[in-house]
N, C-alpha and C positions, 0 to 999 in steps of 0.2 A: 504494500500500500504506500509506504514511504517512497519507494523507488518510482511508483506511478505518479505520485504527487510531485516529486522532484522533476520528473520528465515533463509533466504538464506545466509546471512553473517555468521551466527552461523554455518551453515552446511559446508560452504566453508572453515572455519577456522579449522575444525576438521581434524586431521592428523592421520597417521598410528601409530605414537608414542602415541597419546592420547588413541587409541584403545588398545595398548599394556599396558598402565598404568591401564586402566579399568580392563583388563584381569588379571593384577597383583593383583589388589585389590580383585577381585573375587577369584583368586587362593589362596591368603593368608587367607581370611576369610574361604574358603572351607576347607583348611587344618586344621585350628583351630577347625572348627565344627566337622569334621570327627575324629580328634584325641580325642576330648573331649567326643563325643557321642558314637563312635564306638570302638575306642581303649582304652577308659576309662583312658586316660592320664590326669595327673594333668593340670589344666588350665595354670599354670605358664610355664610348658614345652611346652604346645601346642601353647601358644602365642609366645614363643621364636622361635619355628620351623616355625610357620606361618609367622613371621616377615622375617625369612630367605627366604622363598618361595616368599613372596611379593617383597623383594628387588632384588632377583635373576631374577624373571620374568620382573621386571621393568628395569633391566639393570644396577643395582648398583653393584659396586665392593664389595668383601667380607669385606674389611677393612671399607668401607663406611657404609655398613649395620651394622657392629659391633659398629662403632662410633655413628650412629644414635640411635640404640637400647640402648646403654649404656647411652648416653646423655639423652634420654627420660626417661629411668628408674630412673636415678639419680635425674633429675628435679622433677619428679612426687613424688618420695619418700620424697624428701626434702620439697616439698610444702604441701603434703597431709599426708605423713606417720606419722609425729609428731602429727597431729590433730587426726588421727585414734587412736594412742596410748593413747593420753590424754582422748579421749572419752571412750576408753576401761577401763581406770583407774576409771573414774567417774561411769561407769556402774557397775564395780566390787564393789566399795565402797557402792553403792546404794543397791546392792543385799546382800552382806555379813553383812551389818550393821542392816539389818531388815527394812531399809527405804522403800524398795519396798513392803514388807508385810504391813507396816504401811499405805501406800497409798491405797492398796487393801482393808484392813479391814475397814478403815475409810469411804471410798466411799460406800462400800457394806452396812455398818451399817446405812447409811443415805438414802439408796434407797430401795423402795418397790419392789415387784415382777414385777410390770408393767414397772418399770424403769431399771430393770436389764440389758437389752441389751445396754442401753445408759450408764449405770454405767461401764459395761465391756469395752465399747469403750473408755471412759475417762481414765480408768485404763491403757489400752493398749497404749494410746497416751502419758500419763505421764511417764510410764515405758519405752516406746519405744524411747523417745527422745534421751537419752544418750546411748542406747544399740543397738547392731546389731540384725538383725531379728532373727537369730537362737538362740541367747542368750535370747532375749525377749520371744521367743516362749517357750523355755524350762522352763523359769521362770513362765510364765503365765498358761501353761497347767494344772498344779495341781490346780491352783485357778479356772480355768474354769470348770474342772471336779467336784471340790468340790461344787462350786456354783450351778451347774446343779443338783447334787445329793441332796443337802439340800433344794433347792427351788422346786424341782420336775418339773422344766421347761425342755423343749427339749434341748438337747446338742447344736444343731445348733443355737438355739435362742440366746444363750449367747456366743457360740464359734465363730461364724462368725464375730460378731462385734469386738471381741478381735483380730482376724486375720486381719481384715480390718485396724484397727488402726495401727498395727505393719507394715503391708505391705505398706501402703500409706507413712508412715514416711520413711521407708527403701528406697523407690524409689524417693521421691520428696523433702525430707527435710534434709539439712545438720544438724549435722555433720556425717551422714551416708556415707560410703565409695563411693558409686556410685555418688551421687550428688556432693560430694567434688571433685572427679576426673573430673567430667564434668565442674564444676565451674573453676577449674584450667586450663583445656584444652582449653575452649573457652574464657578464660580471662573474666569471668563474675564477678560481684560484689557479694560477698557472702551474705552480709546483705540484699541486694535487693532480691536475689534469695530466701533467707530464708523467707522474708516477703511475697513475692508472692507465695512461696511454701506452706506456712501455709494458705494463702487465698484460694488456690486451694484445699488443703488437707481437710479442714473442710467440705465443702459440699460433697466432694468425699467420705469421711469416712461415713458420714450420709447415703448416698444412698447405698454404698456397704456394710455397716455394719448393723446397726439396721433395716433398711428397707428391704434389701435383706435377712437378717437373718430370718425374719418372713416367707418369701417365701421358703427359704431353709429348714426351720423346717418342712414344710408341705411335702416336697419332700423326705427328708431323715430322718430316725429315727435311729440314730447311738447309739451303745452301746460300750463305751470305754472299753479297757481291764481291767479286775477286779483288777489286781495288781497295776494299776495306780490310782484307786479310793481309795484303802485302805490307811489308815494313815500309815506313815512311822515312827516307833518309834525312829529311829536314827536321824530323823530330829529335834526332840526335843532337842537332845544333842548339835546340832550345831547352834541352834538359839540363838542369843544374849539374855542375861538376861533382858536387857531393850532396847527399840527401840527409835530412834530419833522421835521427834514430827512431826505430819503431816504437819503443816505449814512450819516448818523448812526444812523438806525434800523436799517439793514441791518448796520452794524458792531456794534451792540448785540446783535442777534439772533444773529449769527455768533460773537460773542466766546467763549462757552463751548465752542463747537465747535472753534474755532481753538486754544484753550488745551488741550483734551483731545487734539487731533490732534498738537499740539506735543510732548506727553508721549509719545505713541505713537512718533513719529519719533525722539525722543531715545533711547528705550529700544532702538530697533533699531540706530541708527547711532553712538551715543556709548557710551563705556566707562563702567562703574560707577565712581563716585567723581569723574567729570568734573564740574566746577563747573556748567557749562551744563546738563548732564543733571540734576543735583541740583535746580537751580532749576526747570527745566521739569517735573520729576516732582512738585514741590510744588504749583506753580500749576496743573498740569494734572489734579490730583486732582478727580474729578467734583464732590465737595462744595464744594471751594474755587472751582472754575471757575464753577459755577452761582451761588454766593453772590456772587462778584465781579460776575457779569453782572446780578444783581438790584440790587445797590447802584449799579452804573453806570447801569442803566436808570432808577433813581429820578431821576437828574440828566438823562441824555440824552433820556429820554422824558417823565417826569413834570414836571420843571421846564420843559423846552422847550415843553410844552403849556400852560404857565401855571398848573399846579397848585401849591397851597401844601403845606406839610408835612402838614397834617391830611388833605387830600384824598389825598395819596400814601399815607399810613398807612391810610386807609380802603380804598383800592384793594387794598393788600396783604392787609388783613384779609378783604375780600370774596372773595379768591381761594381761601381755605382751605375754607369749608364745602362747596362743590361737589365737592371731591375726597375727602370723608370716606368715601363709599361705595367709591371706588376703593381707598383705603388699606386698608379692611377686607377687600375681596376679595383684594388682593395679599397681605395678612398671612395670611389664611386659607389661601391657596395655599401660602404658605411652611410653614404648619403641616402641611398635607397632604403636602408634599414631605418634610418631616423624618420624618413617620410612615412614609412609604414606605422611607426609608433605615433607620430604627431597627428596623423590622419585618423587614428583610432582603429586602424585595421588590425593591428596586433592584438589589441584588447578584445576585439570581436572574435578573432580566430581562437583566442584562448578560451573564451566563453563557450564557443561552439565545441571545442575539444573536450571541455569539462562535461558538456551535455551529452557528448557521444561516448563518454566513459572509456576513452582510449588512452593507453599509456603515453605519457609525454615523450618518453624516449622513442617509442615506436612511431609516433606521429612525426617527430623530428627526422627520423630516418626516412620515412616515406616521402616527406616534403623534399628532402635533399636528393633522394632517388629520382623523383619526378623532374626536378630541375637539371640534374646531371644527364638524364636520358635526353632531355630536350636541347640543352645547350652544349653538352660535351665537355664542359669545363668543370673540373672538380672544385676549383677556387670560386668560381661564380656560384656553383651549387651551395658551397659552404656558407659564403657570406650572405646569399639571399635567404637560405633556409634559417640561418641564425637570426636574421632580422625578423622573420615571420614568427618563429617560435620563442623568441627571447622572453616574452612575458610569462611563459610557462615556468621559468626559473624562479619566479617570485615565491618565496617561502621554502624553497628547496634547501637542503643541507649542502655543505661545501662539497662533499663527495658526489652527491646526486647532480649538482650543477655541473661538475666535471664530466660525469657520465653523459649529460645532455650534450655537451660539446663533442664528446667522442661519438655519440649516436649520429650527430650531424656529419662529422667527418667520415664515418662509416658509410652513410648513404651516398656521400659525394663520390665514392669510388665505384659505385655499381655499374657494371657492364659498359665499359668504354667501347664505343663503336665509331662509325665513319665520320661523325661530326666532332671527334676529339683529335686534337693535334698529336697527342701521345700515341694514338692508334697508328697514324701514318709514320711517325718516327720509328716505332717498333717494327712495323711492316717492312720499311725500306732497309733499316739496319740489319734485320735478320733475314732479309731476302725471301719473305713469305708472300703468298697470295692473300687477297682479302679474306677468303674463306679460312685459310690456315691461321691468319691473325685472329679471327673470331674464335677459332677452336682453342687457341692458346692464350693470347694476351687478354682478350675480352672475357673469356671464361675465368681466367686467373683473377681478374679484377672483381668479378661477381663472387667468386669464392671468398676473396678478402672481405668484401662487404657483408656477406651473409654470416661468415664465421665470426667476424668482429662484433656484429650486432647481437648475435647469440651470446657471446661472452659478456658483452655489456649488460644485457638483460639478466644474465646470471649474477653478475656483480651487483646489480640493482637489488637482488633478493637478499644478499648477505651484508650489504653496507648500510 
């Protein structure tokens, strides 16, 4: 009787204005999808125009739409943009110093043929922590092709684990752009999100990487383009004369992760006002942790490779232009999110979700899946879905808010297909047909998404 009464009240409280707001959200997302997929418009412009349609249909004035978009863009870039820039600097130092090569060579030297898939997974995870997916992919592809050629193992057996390691980190683990934006949007604790993200990522990578790689190797026998397998003589000239040590390189890459995890542990186990907690809270702040890691990397990676101050400064400067597009997309996503909130759309969707009695985590996953399938972009799916479901985080505990972020990231990885740039990168690098890419890469992404949301829902039961 109570449930019936509740449902009746929910239905009676629904108004024509609520319907208009839902239609506004659908129209805004639809415009973004069509502009990105059909008109091939840059996501930054598509998000701006989609925001305008959203606000217009919702009944907002033009000045209010502009204020909401500008405010959201500014807040997002201020909170996330600097972190993305610092992460890019760290990744560039790792690549140019030869530190990434050192990680690859050391791990491969200590693994036999049977352990190659696991070794490639570990390499992808270590290199993927500070790098964006596309950068990590470009860096890892020559290694994957060389390992497959020298070992005589099927390309999919070593290639799928590398892709899985990169993709899982891209979707679930800060400081990658998508998770960072979602953390900022739903006001989650970054350290707790990082800790839970790693907890979900490990079994997900194992299942979608080495285990699925064995199945994919039976389905698809790919032959990569010959020009990618041949050694590049020019690469010898650009490689540093000496590389930083393996232990030093790994320690540098993991430094910001350790600092942020330290803050998360302190917040859980230590009382407020405790001296140790105060210190860990300060040094574990994402901005401080990444800044420290970049400064340390200048010495442990840059100087260890024999680079002078001018060369190190040049590497840092070169890391920034490639992320300009990412920053614009992330910022525009923040503007779209703020418009969803200011127009009242987010509140209405939250009320509808409460009336439908659906899990907030499952709803977040489904919203992200829908946008991912339509736009092809994991980042666009994450920032758009985060804006839509952000009000659901109200009243949630710290751990459950972090799980909401992970559910969004999980949905953003679902079934990459022909409208995703990553799909074509993998297809061309691995020399596969469209059908073979769907049977391997697309299916792997789906496995990652499904396995991770199952693990997230299980964690939701025990936390």
